[in-house]
N, C-alpha and C positions, 0 to 999 in steps of 0.2 A: 737848852740841852731835851732831847728826845729820847735818845740811844741809853739803856742801862749802862753801857760800858763808858759813856762820858761820865753820869754819876759817880761810878765805881770806883772810875780815874780820880776825880776829883775828892772822894772821901778817902780813898785809901793813901793817896801821894800828896794830898794836901796839907794844909794847917788847919787847926780846929779854934776856933774859939766859940765857946758855950755860954749860955745864960740861962735864968730859971726856966723861961718859955722857949726858948730855940738854940740850935747850933748851927753853927756855920762853918762850911768846909771851903776851903780857897786854895786852887791851884792854878799856875800858870801855863799855859799853851806854849808847847814848841813849834805849833804850825807857823812855816814861814810867811804865810800869808797874813795880812793885817787886818784885824778885825778888834771888835770892842768885846767888852766883856760877856760872859753867856752864865746866865742864872736860871738853876732849877728847883723848884721847891717839891719837898717829902712832906704830905701829911698823911701820916697813918690814922688806922680807923682808932688808934686808941686817942687820939684826939676829941673824936666825939661823932655824932652821925653825919650824914651827907649834909647836911645844912651846916652844921657848925662847920665842917671841914672846908665847903667851899667858901665860907665866911671867913675864915683865917687865909686862905689862899688867895681872896680877892683882897685882903689887908695886906699881906706879904708883899702880892704882887705890884701896888699901890708904892709902897713904901720902899723895895727895890728899886722902881722906876725914878723915883727920887733921887737915889743913890748910883746909880750905874756912873755919873760922870766922875764920881771920886773914887772909883775902880782903877785899879791897873789894868791897862790895856790886855788884850789877850788873856784875861783872867777867866777860869770857869769857877762859879758860886755854887753852891748846894746848902740850901737854907731847909734845914730840919725841924719841924714844928714838933714841939714837945704836947703832952696833954694841958699843961696850964696856960699855953698859950688861945686855948676855947675861953677861957676865963678873964683873960688879959685885958685890958684895956686898950684902945688904941694907941694912946700916949707911950702906956709902958710896953708895949710890942716893938714901938720905934724906938725907945730906949734902948732896949735889950738888944736889938737889930744893931744900932749904932756902936754899940759897946762891943758886939761879938765880932761884928765886922773889925773893927780899930785894930782888936786882937789878932785876928787872923791875918790881917794884913801885915801888922807888926812882927808877927811869928815869920809870915814868909818874908819877910824884909830880911829877918837875923837869920835865916836860913840860906840864903841865897850869897850869902857873906863869905 
């Protein structure tokens, strides 16, 4: 995702899964063209200085890259890092991400019924 409107749509219309170090917003696109999931990251200044924010972004990119196949097709995902993400270990960040993603996917399934 690159446009603010894409982030806004996913956050406002999507389902949410939150954990200690991050929040995941997930929505499915209604575009007729077949495409895979699209992911956007939000890491604000509250997380830390530029070095810390970039470290958190690199970790989240790596973790999301491994999980793209498990996401529904045509889904849009926004991962928003919270300040505890700066001091969280990679393994704990991965566990939080898995838990938040499963919650958001489950809620999206319940909403579509």
